[in-house]
N, C-alpha and C positions, 0 to 999 in steps of 0.2 A: 439447519445443519448444527449439530451439537459439537462441542469441542472434540468429543470422541470421534464423531464422523469425520471431521476435518483431519484429525490426527491419522485415522485409517486411510483416508484418501490421499493425503499428502505423502505419507511415508511408504506407500505401496511400492515405489521404485527406489527404496533405500534413501530417500531424501529425508533430512532431519528437520526437526522443529526445536525451538528453544523456549520451553515454558519459563515463566518468570515466577520467582518465589512470592508468596503472599507477603512476606516481610518487606520486599521491595515495593510491591504494589500498594501496600497499606498507607504509604506516605502521601498518596495522591487521592484526590476527591473523584474517583472513578465510579461509574455505575457498577452495581454488583454483577451484571451480565458481562461487562467488559473484564472485570477482575477474574470472573470464572473462566472466560475464554483464554485470557493470557496466562493464567496459572495452570489450567488443565491441558491445553493444547500448545499455546504459544504460537509464534510465527517463525518462518524459516529465517536463517541468517541472511540468505540471499534468495531472490526470486526475480523472475522476468516480469516486467521489462526493466532491468537494471535497478532493482530496489534492494536495499539492505535494511535489516531490522535489528532491534535491540537484543543484546545478549544478556545473560544473567550475571551482570558485573556492576560494580559501583562506579566504573569509569563513565564520565559525563559525555564521552563521544560514542562509545559502543554500547552503553547501557541505557535504560529508561531514565529520564530526568525531566524536571521542569525546565522549560526554555529559559527562565530567568536564572537558573543555576549555572547554565553555561555562558550566558551573556548577561553579566551583572549590570550592564548599562541600561537594560530594559526595565521599564517601570511596571507597576502592578497590573496594568492592562494585559500583560503577557503571561501572568501567573496561570491563566486558564489552559495553557498549552503544555501537554505532556508529550515530549519528543519520544517517538518509538522507532524512528528510522530515517533513511535518506533516499532521495531519488537520484537518478544518474547525474544530475547537474549539481548535486550538493544541497538541493532544497530539502528542508526538514519535513518529515511526515510526522504529524502530531495529532493527538486526541484533544479535542476542544471540550473541556469539562463544563463550560458554560453553555454548550449547545448539544446536549444529550449525547455526549461522547462521539460526535461526528468526527470523521477523520479529515484532516485538512493538510494541504501542502503549503508550507511557509517559504516564501521566496527570500533566500538569504541575501540576495543582491538588492532587494527593495524593502528594507526595514521589516522583514518577515510578514509582508502582506500575504493574506491567505487566499487560497483557491480551494475549491471543493475537491475532495478525493473520494470518500465513500460515506454512506449514511451511518455506518457502525463498523466495529471491528469484525462483526460477523459477515457483513457484505464484502468487506475488504478480503477476508479469507476466501470467500466464494469466488471473487474476481481473480484471485491468484490461481486458483484451481482451473478456472475456465480459460484463463490466458495461457497457462502452462499446457493444457490440453490442446489448445489452438496451435501453439508453436510446434508441438509434436507432429502435426500434420503437414508440415512443409519445410523446405530448406531455403535459407538465405533470401527471404522476402518473396519467394515464388509461391504465393498462395492464390487461390482462385477467389473470384468475387463471391462464390457460394460459401466458401470457408469463412470469408470475412463477414458475410451477412449472418451466418450462424453465430459467430462470436458476438457480434453486435446485438443480436436478438437475445442471446443468453444473458449478456450483461444487462441489457435493458430490463429483462424479467427479474433479475436479482435486485437491481438498484437503479430504477429509472432516473432518479435525480443525478446520479453519477454520469449518465449518458446524455442528459438534456441540459445540464448546467455547465458553464465554462469551468473547466478544471482539468485535473490530471488525466483521467481516462479518455475524455473527449479529445484532448490534445494528443494523447498517445495513439489513438486510432487514426487521426489525421497524419501523424508522423509515419505510421505503418504504410498508409497508402502512398505517401510521398516517397518513402524509401523503396517501395515496390516499383514505382514508376521510374525512379532513378536506375534501379537494377535492370529493368526492361530496356531503358534507353541505352545503357552501356552495352547490352547484348546486340542492339541494333546498329551500333556504330562501329 
């Protein structure tokens, strides 16, 4: 998927993306492919499941920044993380520049310990599309086993590591199943 492809797929329903300027991205030691994606397509400001992404601002909360720029008590070990967004619980979504620009979830309550998110910015974008399309097919956690299986298979085909490694997406799918069961239990009581 090229940045152009992602832009066309994501914006088909009038959803917007926020490309980042090359001047903002040039401060970081990002791979050329990551810079290309973020500058040509960008990411949405908000996406399911309860994710938010950097805007084209100099603000260290809403924009892209080195983790050490927001948390000055962190040592040089954390220089490798470029924050690009947040998860629902306030954990940071970051690019790990020392690990081929893999996407990581940094636990803000556990000294920014990392969990795997996606293998690249490209696979993250594809997951956002697949998850959005999945959510369009049901209401309030009433999805079928078949719908869930298709979601899981599509995600596995895009980024098998994100589905087999303990991390954000594996946790998210477990949460989905749990919330569906809770919704069914409420109907039965």
